[in-house]
All heavy atoms as TSV, in Angstrom:
chain	resi	resn	atom	element	x	y	z
A	1	MET	N	N	-4.269	7.121	36.644
A	1	MET	CA	C	-4.675	6.850	35.274
A	1	MET	C	C	-6.159	7.159	35.072
A	1	MET	O	O	-6.537	7.722	34.057
A	1	MET	CB	C	-4.377	5.378	34.962
A	1	MET	CG	C	-4.712	4.950	33.574
A	1	MET	SD	S	-3.550	5.683	32.429
A	1	MET	CE	C	-4.021	4.916	30.940
A	2	GLU	N	N	-6.958	6.784	36.052
A	2	GLU	CA	C	-8.386	7.024	35.941
A	2	GLU	C	C	-8.709	8.512	35.931
A	2	GLU	O	O	-9.598	8.956	35.210
A	2	GLU	CB	C	-9.113	6.340	37.113
A	2	GLU	CG	C	-10.603	6.234	36.904
A	2	GLU	CD	C	-11.260	5.382	37.975
A	2	GLU	OE1	O	-10.830	4.234	38.176
A	2	GLU	OE2	O	-12.196	5.912	38.598
A	3	SER	N	N	-7.969	9.290	36.704
A	3	SER	CA	C	-8.203	10.731	36.726
A	3	SER	C	C	-7.821	11.363	35.385
A	3	SER	O	O	-8.439	12.346	34.960
A	3	SER	CB	C	-7.426	11.390	37.871
A	3	SER	OG	O	-6.029	11.238	37.656
A	4	GLU	N	N	-6.817	10.804	34.710
A	4	GLU	CA	C	-6.428	11.311	33.387
A	4	GLU	C	C	-7.535	11.055	32.373
A	4	GLU	O	O	-7.822	11.897	31.521
A	4	GLU	CB	C	-5.126	10.667	32.926
A	4	GLU	CG	C	-3.918	11.117	33.706
A	4	GLU	CD	C	-2.663	10.374	33.311
A	4	GLU	OE1	O	-2.728	9.463	32.458
A	4	GLU	OE2	O	-1.605	10.706	33.857
A	5	VAL	N	N	-8.177	9.883	32.474
A	5	VAL	CA	C	-9.280	9.553	31.578
A	5	VAL	C	C	-10.444	10.501	31.823
A	5	VAL	O	O	-11.056	11.018	30.873
A	5	VAL	CB	C	-9.703	8.073	31.759
A	5	VAL	CG1	C	-10.984	7.787	30.997
A	5	VAL	CG2	C	-8.591	7.141	31.324
A	6	GLU	N	N	-10.749	10.768	33.067
A	6	GLU	CA	C	-11.827	11.688	33.409
A	6	GLU	C	C	-11.508	13.106	32.913
A	6	GLU	O	O	-12.387	13.806	32.393
A	6	GLU	CB	C	-12.075	11.692	34.923
A	6	GLU	CG	C	-12.648	10.397	35.472
A	6	GLU	CD	C	-13.982	10.031	34.854
A	6	GLU	OE1	O	-14.831	10.938	34.674
A	6	GLU	OE2	O	-14.184	8.855	34.538
A	7	ALA	N	N	-10.256	13.509	33.097
A	7	ALA	CA	C	-9.845	14.835	32.635
A	7	ALA	C	C	-9.976	14.925	31.112
A	7	ALA	O	O	-10.434	15.945	30.574
A	7	ALA	CB	C	-8.416	15.130	33.065
A	8	TYR	N	N	-9.573	13.860	30.419
A	8	TYR	CA	C	-9.681	13.830	28.961
A	8	TYR	C	C	-11.151	13.917	28.529
A	8	TYR	O	O	-11.490	14.680	27.621
A	8	TYR	CB	C	-9.040	12.558	28.402
A	8	TYR	CG	C	-9.245	12.400	26.916
A	8	TYR	CD1	C	-8.484	13.138	26.021
A	8	TYR	CD2	C	-10.216	11.542	26.402
A	8	TYR	CE1	C	-8.676	13.021	24.648
A	8	TYR	CE2	C	-10.423	11.417	25.033
A	8	TYR	CZ	C	-9.648	12.151	24.158
A	8	TYR	OH	O	-9.847	12.039	22.814
A	9	LYS	N	N	-12.008	13.166	29.185
A	9	LYS	CA	C	-13.439	13.203	28.857
A	9	LYS	C	C	-14.006	14.597	29.085
A	9	LYS	O	O	-14.808	15.091	28.288
A	9	LYS	CB	C	-14.204	12.170	29.694
A	9	LYS	CG	C	-13.988	10.744	29.250
A	9	LYS	CD	C	-14.783	9.784	30.124
A	9	LYS	CE	C	-14.558	8.344	29.728
A	9	LYS	NZ	N	-15.295	7.406	30.588
A	10	ALA	N	N	-13.609	15.228	30.188
A	10	ALA	CA	C	-14.088	16.572	30.493
A	10	ALA	C	C	-13.615	17.565	29.433
A	10	ALA	O	O	-14.384	18.421	28.972
A	10	ALA	CB	C	-13.620	17.011	31.870
A	11	LEU	N	N	-12.349	17.451	29.034
A	11	LEU	CA	C	-11.814	18.334	28.001
A	11	LEU	C	C	-12.522	18.121	26.667
A	11	LEU	O	O	-12.839	19.080	25.962
A	11	LEU	CB	C	-10.309	18.110	27.826
A	11	LEU	CG	C	-9.409	18.720	28.895
A	11	LEU	CD1	C	-7.963	18.296	28.672
A	11	LEU	CD2	C	-9.514	20.237	28.888
A	12	LYS	N	N	-12.756	16.858	26.341
A	12	LYS	CA	C	-13.442	16.552	25.087
A	12	LYS	C	C	-14.863	17.116	25.104
A	12	LYS	O	O	-15.330	17.674	24.108
A	12	LYS	CB	C	-13.456	15.046	24.846
A	12	LYS	CG	C	-14.028	14.667	23.500
A	12	LYS	CD	C	-13.689	13.238	23.143
A	12	LYS	CE	C	-14.362	12.882	21.853
A	12	LYS	NZ	N	-13.477	12.829	20.734
A	13	GLU	N	N	-15.536	17.008	26.229
A	13	GLU	CA	C	-16.887	17.547	26.359
A	13	GLU	C	C	-16.869	19.071	26.224
A	13	GLU	O	O	-17.702	19.658	25.526
A	13	GLU	CB	C	-17.477	17.146	27.712
A	13	GLU	CG	C	-18.924	17.527	27.879
A	13	GLU	CD	C	-19.479	17.047	29.214
A	13	GLU	OE1	O	-19.222	15.897	29.602
A	13	GLU	OE2	O	-20.192	17.858	29.844
A	14	ASP	N	N	-15.899	19.712	26.881
A	14	ASP	CA	C	-15.763	21.165	26.763
A	14	ASP	C	C	-15.476	21.573	25.317
A	14	ASP	O	O	-16.026	22.548	24.815
A	14	ASP	CB	C	-14.642	21.683	27.668
A	14	ASP	CG	C	-15.006	21.639	29.142
A	14	ASP	OD1	O	-16.204	21.454	29.456
A	14	ASP	OD2	O	-14.090	21.785	29.969
A	15	TYR	N	N	-14.610	20.824	24.664
A	15	TYR	CA	C	-14.262	21.110	23.268
A	15	TYR	C	C	-15.504	21.008	22.387
A	15	TYR	O	O	-15.761	21.883	21.558
A	15	TYR	CB	C	-13.180	20.150	22.781
A	15	TYR	CG	C	-12.874	20.303	21.313
A	15	TYR	CD1	C	-12.040	21.325	20.867
A	15	TYR	CD2	C	-13.431	19.452	20.364
A	15	TYR	CE1	C	-11.765	21.485	19.515
A	15	TYR	CE2	C	-13.171	19.606	19.017
A	15	TYR	CZ	C	-12.330	20.622	18.596
A	15	TYR	OH	O	-12.065	20.777	17.268
A	16	ASN	N	N	-16.267	19.941	22.554
A	16	ASN	CA	C	-17.484	19.766	21.755
A	16	ASN	C	C	-18.484	20.896	22.014
A	16	ASN	O	O	-19.130	21.389	21.084
A	16	ASN	CB	C	-18.129	18.409	22.042
A	16	ASN	CG	C	-17.333	17.261	21.461
A	16	ASN	OD1	O	-16.558	17.432	20.524
A	16	ASN	ND2	N	-17.499	16.077	22.020
A	17	HIS	N	N	-18.584	21.307	23.271
A	17	HIS	CA	C	-19.482	22.414	23.620
A	17	HIS	C	C	-19.023	23.702	22.927
A	17	HIS	O	O	-19.822	24.427	22.330
A	17	HIS	CB	C	-19.519	22.606	25.132
A	17	HIS	CG	C	-20.314	23.791	25.573
A	17	HIS	ND1	N	-21.691	23.828	25.507
A	17	HIS	CD2	C	-19.926	25.004	26.049
A	17	HIS	CE1	C	-22.117	25.001	25.933
A	17	HIS	NE2	N	-21.066	25.732	26.266
A	18	LEU	N	N	-17.743	23.994	22.993
A	18	LEU	CA	C	-17.202	25.199	22.365
A	18	LEU	C	C	-17.330	25.143	20.844
A	18	LEU	O	O	-17.615	26.162	20.199
A	18	LEU	CB	C	-15.733	25.398	22.754
A	18	LEU	CG	C	-15.491	25.842	24.194
A	18	LEU	CD1	C	-13.998	25.844	24.507
A	18	LEU	CD2	C	-16.083	27.215	24.446
A	19	GLU	N	N	-17.142	23.978	20.286
A	19	GLU	CA	C	-17.277	23.818	18.838
A	19	GLU	C	C	-18.718	24.126	18.399
A	19	GLU	O	O	-18.937	24.820	17.416
A	19	GLU	CB	C	-16.884	22.393	18.439
A	19	GLU	CG	C	-16.674	22.211	16.963
A	19	GLU	CD	C	-16.143	20.813	16.636
A	19	GLU	OE1	O	-16.697	19.823	17.156
A	19	GLU	OE2	O	-15.181	20.733	15.861
A	20	GLY	N	N	-19.669	23.626	19.158
A	20	GLY	CA	C	-21.069	23.908	18.865
A	20	GLY	C	C	-21.387	25.389	19.033
A	20	GLY	O	O	-22.097	25.983	18.224
A	21	TYR	N	N	-20.836	25.995	20.074
A	21	TYR	CA	C	-21.043	27.420	20.326
A	21	TYR	C	C	-20.474	28.255	19.178
A	21	TYR	O	O	-21.118	29.201	18.703
A	21	TYR	CB	C	-20.389	27.800	21.655
A	21	TYR	CG	C	-20.565	29.241	22.047
A	21	TYR	CD1	C	-21.810	29.731	22.431
A	21	TYR	CD2	C	-19.477	30.116	22.041
A	21	TYR	CE1	C	-21.975	31.055	22.794
A	21	TYR	CE2	C	-19.638	31.442	22.405
A	21	TYR	CZ	C	-20.879	31.906	22.784
A	21	TYR	OH	O	-21.034	33.218	23.133
A	22	CYS	N	N	-19.286	27.900	18.711
A	22	CYS	CA	C	-18.665	28.619	17.592
A	22	CYS	C	C	-19.498	28.467	16.319
A	22	CYS	O	O	-19.645	29.426	15.556
A	22	CYS	CB	C	-17.244	28.115	17.351
A	22	CYS	SG	S	-16.070	28.654	18.612
A	23	SER	N	N	-20.027	27.298	16.094
A	23	SER	CA	C	-20.871	27.089	14.918
A	23	SER	C	C	-22.109	27.980	14.984
A	23	SER	O	O	-22.502	28.583	13.985
A	23	SER	CB	C	-21.296	25.624	14.808
A	23	SER	OG	O	-20.191	24.812	14.523
A	24	ASP	N	N	-22.704	28.071	16.168
A	24	ASP	CA	C	-23.867	28.941	16.350
A	24	ASP	C	C	-23.505	30.400	16.083
A	24	ASP	O	O	-24.254	31.122	15.424
A	24	ASP	CB	C	-24.443	28.805	17.761
A	24	ASP	CG	C	-25.145	27.474	17.991
A	24	ASP	OD1	O	-25.428	26.766	17.007
A	24	ASP	OD2	O	-25.401	27.153	19.173
A	25	LEU	N	N	-22.342	30.815	16.586
A	25	LEU	CA	C	-21.913	32.199	16.365
A	25	LEU	C	C	-21.662	32.467	14.882
A	25	LEU	O	O	-22.024	33.534	14.371
A	25	LEU	CB	C	-20.647	32.500	17.168
A	25	LEU	CG	C	-20.825	32.650	18.671
A	25	LEU	CD1	C	-19.471	32.875	19.338
A	25	LEU	CD2	C	-21.764	33.798	19.005
A	26	LYS	N	N	-21.074	31.505	14.197
A	26	LYS	CA	C	-20.829	31.669	12.757
A	26	LYS	C	C	-22.145	31.814	12.005
A	26	LYS	O	O	-22.256	32.640	11.096
A	26	LYS	CB	C	-20.040	30.476	12.209
A	26	LYS	CG	C	-18.584	30.485	12.611
A	26	LYS	CD	C	-17.864	29.261	12.075
A	26	LYS	CE	C	-16.437	29.194	12.572
A	26	LYS	NZ	N	-15.749	27.972	12.110
A	27	LEU	N	N	-23.147	31.027	12.394
A	27	LEU	CA	C	-24.460	31.146	11.754
A	27	LEU	C	C	-25.093	32.507	12.039
A	27	LEU	O	O	-25.685	33.123	11.149
A	27	LEU	CB	C	-25.383	30.027	12.241
A	27	LEU	CG	C	-25.080	28.623	11.711
A	27	LEU	CD1	C	-25.974	27.600	12.408
A	27	LEU	CD2	C	-25.257	28.556	10.211
A	28	GLN	N	N	-24.959	32.983	13.268
A	28	GLN	CA	C	-25.512	34.293	13.628
A	28	GLN	C	C	-24.821	35.409	12.848
A	28	GLN	O	O	-25.471	36.346	12.372
A	28	GLN	CB	C	-25.371	34.544	15.127
A	28	GLN	CG	C	-26.280	33.689	15.974
A	28	GLN	CD	C	-26.045	33.900	17.458
A	28	GLN	OE1	O	-25.408	34.865	17.874
A	28	GLN	NE2	N	-26.553	32.986	18.276
A	29	ILE	N	N	-23.507	35.297	12.703
A	29	ILE	CA	C	-22.753	36.299	11.942
A	29	ILE	C	C	-23.197	36.290	10.488
A	29	ILE	O	O	-23.430	37.340	9.890
A	29	ILE	CB	C	-21.228	36.043	12.053
A	29	ILE	CG1	C	-20.760	36.371	13.467
A	29	ILE	CG2	C	-20.458	36.843	11.021
A	29	ILE	CD1	C	-19.348	35.917	13.774
A	30	ARG	N	N	-23.339	35.109	9.920
A	30	ARG	CA	C	-23.768	35.015	8.517
A	30	ARG	C	C	-25.170	35.608	8.334
A	30	ARG	O	O	-25.433	36.305	7.350
A	30	ARG	CB	C	-23.743	33.538	8.070
A	30	ARG	CG	C	-24.111	33.344	6.632
A	30	ARG	CD	C	-23.058	33.942	5.711
A	30	ARG	NE	N	-23.478	33.781	4.342
A	30	ARG	CZ	C	-23.373	34.710	3.413
A	30	ARG	NH1	N	-22.809	35.858	3.689
A	30	ARG	NH2	N	-23.790	34.496	2.199
A	31	GLU	N	N	-26.046	35.345	9.290
A	31	GLU	CA	C	-27.404	35.897	9.227
A	31	GLU	C	C	-27.357	37.424	9.266
A	31	GLU	O	O	-28.042	38.099	8.494
A	31	GLU	CB	C	-28.233	35.368	10.393
A	31	GLU	CG	C	-29.664	35.835	10.390
A	31	GLU	CD	C	-30.471	35.293	11.558
A	31	GLU	OE1	O	-30.065	34.299	12.171
A	31	GLU	OE2	O	-31.519	35.891	11.844
A	32	LYS	N	N	-26.520	37.978	10.145
A	32	LYS	CA	C	-26.388	39.441	10.238
A	32	LYS	C	C	-25.807	40.008	8.945
A	32	LYS	O	O	-26.225	41.083	8.491
A	32	LYS	CB	C	-25.495	39.841	11.424
A	32	LYS	CG	C	-26.067	39.478	12.771
A	32	LYS	CD	C	-27.268	40.314	13.111
A	32	LYS	CE	C	-27.770	39.986	14.495
A	32	LYS	NZ	N	-29.026	40.608	14.806
A	33	GLU	N	N	-24.854	39.313	8.348
A	33	GLU	CA	C	-24.282	39.766	7.082
A	33	GLU	C	C	-25.341	39.804	5.988
A	33	GLU	O	O	-25.402	40.765	5.213
A	33	GLU	CB	C	-23.133	38.848	6.649
A	33	GLU	CG	C	-21.879	38.988	7.468
A	33	GLU	CD	C	-20.823	37.950	7.140
A	33	GLU	OE1	O	-21.145	36.914	6.516
A	33	GLU	OE2	O	-19.664	38.181	7.500
A	34	LEU	N	N	-26.174	38.775	5.931
A	34	LEU	CA	C	-27.230	38.735	4.927
A	34	LEU	C	C	-28.255	39.849	5.163
A	34	LEU	O	O	-28.718	40.492	4.215
A	34	LEU	CB	C	-27.914	37.367	4.919
A	34	LEU	CG	C	-27.060	36.210	4.390
A	34	LEU	CD1	C	-27.776	34.879	4.610
A	34	LEU	CD2	C	-26.729	36.399	2.926
A	35	GLN	N	N	-28.603	40.079	6.418
A	35	GLN	CA	C	-29.537	41.166	6.741
A	35	GLN	C	C	-28.953	42.516	6.331
A	35	GLN	O	O	-29.659	43.368	5.786
A	35	GLN	CB	C	-29.863	41.172	8.235
A	35	GLN	CG	C	-30.753	40.036	8.677
A	35	GLN	CD	C	-30.946	39.999	10.185
A	35	GLN	OE1	O	-30.262	40.693	10.936
A	35	GLN	NE2	N	-31.876	39.167	10.645
A	36	ALA	N	N	-27.663	42.706	6.589
A	36	ALA	CA	C	-27.010	43.958	6.218
A	36	ALA	C	C	-26.998	44.135	4.704
A	36	ALA	O	O	-27.244	45.234	4.198
A	36	ALA	CB	C	-25.579	43.998	6.771
A	37	GLN	N	N	-26.725	43.046	3.986
A	37	GLN	CA	C	-26.716	43.118	2.527
A	37	GLN	C	C	-28.102	43.496	1.991
A	37	GLN	O	O	-28.226	44.304	1.069
A	37	GLN	CB	C	-26.265	41.778	1.928
A	37	GLN	CG	C	-26.110	41.791	0.427
A	37	GLN	CD	C	-25.045	42.750	-0.058
A	37	GLN	OE1	O	-24.026	42.932	0.580
A	37	GLN	NE2	N	-25.296	43.381	-1.187
A	38	ILE	N	N	-29.136	42.928	2.583
A	38	ILE	CA	C	-30.512	43.255	2.170
A	38	ILE	C	C	-30.787	44.741	2.422
A	38	ILE	O	O	-31.360	45.424	1.569
A	38	ILE	CB	C	-31.528	42.359	2.909
A	38	ILE	CG1	C	-31.438	40.923	2.372
A	38	ILE	CG2	C	-32.945	42.902	2.771
A	38	ILE	CD1	C	-32.192	39.908	3.206
A	39	GLU	N	N	-30.369	45.241	3.577
A	39	GLU	CA	C	-30.585	46.659	3.899
A	39	GLU	C	C	-29.824	47.562	2.926
A	39	GLU	O	O	-30.334	48.603	2.501
A	39	GLU	CB	C	-30.172	46.961	5.343
A	39	GLU	CG	C	-31.069	46.335	6.386
A	39	GLU	CD	C	-32.513	46.786	6.284
A	39	GLU	OE1	O	-32.762	47.987	6.081
A	39	GLU	OE2	O	-33.407	45.934	6.413
A	40	ILE	N	N	-28.619	47.159	2.567
A	40	ILE	CA	C	-27.831	47.938	1.606
A	40	ILE	C	C	-28.533	47.965	0.257
A	40	ILE	O	O	-28.646	49.028	-0.378
A	40	ILE	CB	C	-26.398	47.348	1.473
A	40	ILE	CG1	C	-25.605	47.627	2.755
A	40	ILE	CG2	C	-25.684	47.902	0.248
A	40	ILE	CD1	C	-24.303	46.870	2.842
A	41	GLU	N	N	-29.015	46.816	-0.179
A	41	GLU	CA	C	-29.712	46.747	-1.470
A	41	GLU	C	C	-30.988	47.589	-1.454
A	41	GLU	O	O	-31.309	48.260	-2.436
A	41	GLU	CB	C	-30.010	45.293	-1.833
A	41	GLU	CG	C	-28.762	44.513	-2.197
A	41	GLU	CD	C	-29.003	43.026	-2.376
A	41	GLU	OE1	O	-30.155	42.571	-2.283
A	41	GLU	OE2	O	-28.011	42.310	-2.607
A	42	LYS	N	N	-31.712	47.574	-0.332
A	42	LYS	CA	C	-32.916	48.408	-0.206
A	42	LYS	C	C	-32.549	49.891	-0.296
A	42	LYS	O	O	-33.246	50.670	-0.949
A	42	LYS	CB	C	-33.628	48.142	1.118
A	42	LYS	CG	C	-34.414	46.858	1.170
A	42	LYS	CD	C	-35.074	46.732	2.532
A	42	LYS	CE	C	-35.833	45.444	2.704
A	42	LYS	NZ	N	-36.412	45.328	4.065
A	43	ALA	N	N	-31.474	50.278	0.392
A	43	ALA	CA	C	-31.057	51.682	0.382
A	43	ALA	C	C	-30.633	52.111	-1.020
A	43	ALA	O	O	-30.959	53.221	-1.457
A	43	ALA	CB	C	-29.909	51.887	1.368
A	44	ILE	N	N	-29.933	51.248	-1.735
A	44	ILE	CA	C	-29.513	51.569	-3.106
A	44	ILE	C	C	-30.732	51.729	-3.999
A	44	ILE	O	O	-30.813	52.676	-4.791
A	44	ILE	CB	C	-28.553	50.489	-3.643
A	44	ILE	CG1	C	-27.205	50.581	-2.918
A	44	ILE	CG2	C	-28.365	50.621	-5.155
A	44	ILE	CD1	C	-26.262	49.429	-3.201
A	45	ALA	N	N	-31.685	50.827	-3.863
A	45	ALA	CA	C	-32.904	50.904	-4.679
A	45	ALA	C	C	-33.672	52.192	-4.362
A	45	ALA	O	O	-34.177	52.862	-5.269
A	45	ALA	CB	C	-33.785	49.683	-4.433
A	46	LYS	N	N	-33.747	52.556	-3.091
A	46	LYS	CA	C	-34.445	53.778	-2.696
A	46	LYS	C	C	-33.735	55.001	-3.264
A	46	LYS	O	O	-34.372	55.931	-3.761
A	46	LYS	CB	C	-34.519	53.867	-1.172
A	46	LYS	CG	C	-35.343	55.034	-0.684
A	46	LYS	CD	C	-35.499	54.998	0.824
A	46	LYS	CE	C	-36.363	56.153	1.288
A	46	LYS	NZ	N	-36.546	56.153	2.740
A	47	LYS	N	N	-32.405	54.988	-3.198
A	47	LYS	CA	C	-31.631	56.113	-3.739
A	47	LYS	C	C	-31.871	56.243	-5.240
A	47	LYS	O	O	-32.102	57.343	-5.742
A	47	LYS	CB	C	-30.146	55.907	-3.468
A	47	LYS	CG	C	-29.266	56.961	-4.076
A	47	LYS	CD	C	-27.802	56.597	-3.964
A	47	LYS	CE	C	-27.001	57.487	-4.885
A	47	LYS	NZ	N	-25.761	56.889	-5.279
A	48	GLU	N	N	-31.823	55.116	-5.948
A	48	GLU	CA	C	-32.035	55.143	-7.392
A	48	GLU	C	C	-33.434	55.641	-7.727
A	48	GLU	O	O	-33.625	56.406	-8.667
A	48	GLU	CB	C	-31.786	53.765	-7.995
A	48	GLU	CG	C	-30.328	53.359	-7.984
A	48	GLU	CD	C	-30.088	51.920	-8.390
A	48	GLU	OE1	O	-31.066	51.149	-8.536
A	48	GLU	OE2	O	-28.910	51.562	-8.553
A	49	SER	N	N	-34.414	55.226	-6.939
A	49	SER	CA	C	-35.785	55.678	-7.138
A	49	SER	C	C	-35.895	57.192	-6.917
A	49	SER	O	O	-36.550	57.894	-7.685
A	49	SER	CB	C	-36.720	54.930	-6.191
A	49	SER	OG	O	-38.020	55.444	-6.269
A	50	CYS	N	N	-35.246	57.692	-5.881
A	50	CYS	CA	C	-35.281	59.128	-5.594
A	50	CYS	C	C	-34.603	59.920	-6.706
A	50	CYS	O	O	-35.108	60.969	-7.122
A	50	CYS	CB	C	-34.598	59.421	-4.264
A	50	CYS	SG	S	-35.547	58.902	-2.830
A	51	VAL	N	N	-33.469	59.435	-7.177
A	51	VAL	CA	C	-32.758	60.120	-8.252
A	51	VAL	C	C	-33.623	60.159	-9.507
A	51	VAL	O	O	-33.745	61.205	-10.163
A	51	VAL	CB	C	-31.396	59.439	-8.537
A	51	VAL	CG1	C	-30.784	59.944	-9.831
A	51	VAL	CG2	C	-30.442	59.649	-7.366
A	52	LYS	N	N	-34.238	59.047	-9.833
A	52	LYS	CA	C	-35.109	58.984	-11.011
A	52	LYS	C	C	-36.281	59.950	-10.861
A	52	LYS	O	O	-36.632	60.678	-11.790
A	52	LYS	CB	C	-35.613	57.553	-11.196
A	52	LYS	CG	C	-36.428	57.345	-12.443
A	52	LYS	CD	C	-36.846	55.886	-12.588
A	52	LYS	CE	C	-37.699	55.684	-13.815
A	52	LYS	NZ	N	-38.146	54.300	-13.945
A	53	SER	N	N	-36.875	59.984	-9.688
A	53	SER	CA	C	-38.002	60.871	-9.423
A	53	SER	C	C	-37.581	62.333	-9.553
A	53	SER	O	O	-38.286	63.147	-10.150
A	53	SER	CB	C	-38.558	60.600	-8.025
A	53	SER	OG	O	-39.572	61.503	-7.704
A	54	LEU	N	N	-36.421	62.668	-8.999
A	54	LEU	CA	C	-35.939	64.045	-9.088
A	54	LEU	C	C	-35.667	64.443	-10.535
A	54	LEU	O	O	-35.969	65.561	-10.952
A	54	LEU	CB	C	-34.671	64.222	-8.247
A	54	LEU	CG	C	-34.876	64.278	-6.747
A	54	LEU	CD1	C	-33.535	64.274	-6.026
A	54	LEU	CD2	C	-35.671	65.515	-6.356
A	55	LYS	N	N	-35.097	63.517	-11.297
A	55	LYS	CA	C	-34.834	63.810	-12.706
A	55	LYS	C	C	-36.131	64.055	-13.455
A	55	LYS	O	O	-36.227	64.983	-14.260
A	55	LYS	CB	C	-34.060	62.655	-13.361
A	55	LYS	CG	C	-32.604	62.626	-12.997
A	55	LYS	CD	C	-31.885	61.490	-13.706
A	55	LYS	CE	C	-30.417	61.447	-13.334
A	55	LYS	NZ	N	-29.738	60.320	-13.983
A	56	GLN	N	N	-37.148	63.235	-13.186
A	56	GLN	CA	C	-38.435	63.406	-13.852
A	56	GLN	C	C	-39.075	64.739	-13.458
A	56	GLN	O	O	-39.634	65.433	-14.292
A	56	GLN	CB	C	-39.373	62.247	-13.527
A	56	GLN	CG	C	-38.971	60.949	-14.196
A	56	GLN	CD	C	-39.837	59.784	-13.745
A	56	GLN	OE1	O	-40.613	59.888	-12.810
A	56	GLN	NE2	N	-39.698	58.651	-14.430
A	57	LYS	N	N	-38.970	65.096	-12.186
A	57	LYS	CA	C	-39.537	66.367	-11.726
A	57	LYS	C	C	-38.815	67.537	-12.375
A	57	LYS	O	O	-39.445	68.499	-12.805
A	57	LYS	CB	C	-39.443	66.480	-10.205
A	57	LYS	CG	C	-40.444	65.636	-9.466
A	57	LYS	CD	C	-40.281	65.813	-7.973
A	57	LYS	CE	C	-41.224	64.899	-7.214
A	57	LYS	NZ	N	-41.042	65.018	-5.763
A	58	SER	N	N	-37.502	67.463	-12.453
A	58	SER	CA	C	-36.749	68.581	-13.020
A	58	SER	C	C	-37.021	68.713	-14.518
A	58	SER	O	O	-37.079	69.818	-15.037
A	58	SER	CB	C	-35.251	68.430	-12.752
A	58	SER	OG	O	-34.734	67.330	-13.458
A	59	ILE	N	N	-37.236	67.610	-15.206
A	59	ILE	CA	C	-37.547	67.669	-16.638
A	59	ILE	C	C	-38.919	68.297	-16.840
A	59	ILE	O	O	-39.109	69.114	-17.742
A	59	ILE	CB	C	-37.484	66.259	-17.272
A	59	ILE	CG1	C	-36.027	65.798	-17.342
A	59	ILE	CG2	C	-38.127	66.242	-18.647
A	59	ILE	CD1	C	-35.858	64.350	-17.761
A	60	ARG	N	N	-39.879	67.949	-15.987
A	60	ARG	CA	C	-41.222	68.518	-16.101
A	60	ARG	C	C	-41.230	70.008	-15.761
A	60	ARG	O	O	-42.021	70.769	-16.281
A	60	ARG	CB	C	-42.196	67.780	-15.185
A	60	ARG	CG	C	-42.684	66.474	-15.791
A	60	ARG	CD	C	-43.758	65.855	-14.924
A	60	ARG	NE	N	-43.112	64.737	-14.240
A	60	ARG	CZ	C	-43.308	64.414	-12.966
A	60	ARG	NH1	N	-44.146	65.085	-12.225
A	60	ARG	NH2	N	-42.685	63.408	-12.427
A	61	GLN	N	N	-40.355	70.437	-14.898
A	61	GLN	CA	C	-40.343	71.829	-14.467
A	61	GLN	C	C	-39.511	72.721	-15.377
A	61	GLN	O	O	-39.617	73.937	-15.308
A	61	GLN	CB	C	-39.821	71.932	-13.033
A	61	GLN	CG	C	-40.784	71.355	-12.020
A	61	GLN	CD	C	-40.220	71.357	-10.616
A	61	GLN	OE1	O	-39.072	71.713	-10.410
A	61	GLN	NE2	N	-41.033	70.948	-9.652
A	62	MET	N	N	-38.686	72.147	-16.227
A	62	MET	CA	C	-37.829	72.951	-17.088
A	62	MET	C	C	-38.610	73.930	-17.958
A	62	MET	O	O	-38.240	75.108	-18.016
A	62	MET	CB	C	-36.934	72.060	-17.951
A	62	MET	CG	C	-35.749	71.502	-17.196
A	62	MET	SD	S	-34.739	70.450	-18.211
A	62	MET	CE	C	-33.930	71.661	-19.225
A	63	PRO	N	N	-39.682	73.526	-18.650
A	63	PRO	CA	C	-40.413	74.504	-19.464
A	63	PRO	C	C	-40.969	75.665	-18.642
A	63	PRO	O	O	-41.030	76.782	-19.110
A	63	PRO	CB	C	-41.545	73.685	-20.078
A	63	PRO	CG	C	-41.055	72.290	-20.044
A	63	PRO	CD	C	-40.182	72.192	-18.823
A	64	LYS	N	N	-41.337	75.409	-17.423
A	64	LYS	CA	C	-41.865	76.471	-16.564
A	64	LYS	C	C	-40.769	77.471	-16.212
A	64	LYS	O	O	-41.021	78.643	-16.006
A	64	LYS	CB	C	-42.460	75.880	-15.291
A	64	LYS	CG	C	-43.699	75.036	-15.527
A	64	LYS	CD	C	-44.182	74.435	-14.224
A	64	LYS	CE	C	-45.312	73.438	-14.475
A	64	LYS	NZ	N	-45.687	72.752	-13.251
A	65	MET	N	N	-39.551	76.970	-16.080
A	65	MET	CA	C	-38.457	77.832	-15.697
A	65	MET	C	C	-37.974	78.676	-16.865
A	65	MET	O	O	-37.477	79.773	-16.685
A	65	MET	CB	C	-37.296	76.995	-15.143
A	65	MET	CG	C	-37.660	76.291	-13.845
A	65	MET	SD	S	-36.367	75.333	-13.022
A	65	MET	CE	C	-35.240	74.879	-14.267
A	66	CYS	N	N	-38.141	78.204	-18.088
A	66	CYS	CA	C	-37.704	78.943	-19.276
A	66	CYS	C	C	-38.815	79.902	-19.704
A	66	CYS	O	O	-39.918	79.469	-20.043
A	66	CYS	CB	C	-37.379	77.994	-20.425
A	66	CYS	SG	S	-36.023	76.882	-20.052
A	67	VAL	N	N	-38.519	81.140	-19.650
A	67	VAL	CA	C	-39.512	82.127	-20.067
A	67	VAL	C	C	-38.991	82.779	-21.350
A	67	VAL	O	O	-37.963	83.428	-21.346
A	67	VAL	CB	C	-39.718	83.184	-18.979
A	67	VAL	CG1	C	-40.712	84.236	-19.447
A	67	VAL	CG2	C	-40.158	82.537	-17.680
A	68	CYS	N	N	-39.723	82.561	-22.420
A	68	CYS	CA	C	-39.338	83.129	-23.704
A	68	CYS	C	C	-40.001	84.485	-23.868
A	68	CYS	O	O	-41.215	84.605	-23.728
A	68	CYS	CB	C	-39.735	82.205	-24.869
A	68	CYS	SG	S	-38.934	80.611	-24.755
A	69	ARG	N	N	-39.245	85.502	-24.223
A	69	ARG	CA	C	-39.808	86.852	-24.399
A	69	ARG	C	C	-39.611	87.323	-25.792
A	69	ARG	O	O	-38.750	87.160	-26.485
A	69	ARG	CB	C	-39.169	87.826	-23.426
A	69	ARG	CG	C	-39.533	87.496	-22.009
A	69	ARG	CD	C	-38.915	88.492	-21.082
A	69	ARG	NE	N	-39.240	88.069	-19.717
A	69	ARG	CZ	C	-39.104	88.836	-18.691
A	69	ARG	NH1	N	-38.660	90.054	-18.842
A	69	ARG	NH2	N	-39.414	88.413	-17.505
């Protein structure tokens, strides 16, 4: 009977350890997801900025490209 109690305590301790480990992993995963989302948003903003810049450049260059004779 005493060995069963010890085994139960050991299992409970292992369970608590694993539960804490899983919680830590979930937090790490969530942190990585947030970092990825930030990187995606930065890339989208950079793309939009580049597109806007290219449009402005092409509009400024249009009169130069049109030669009226």
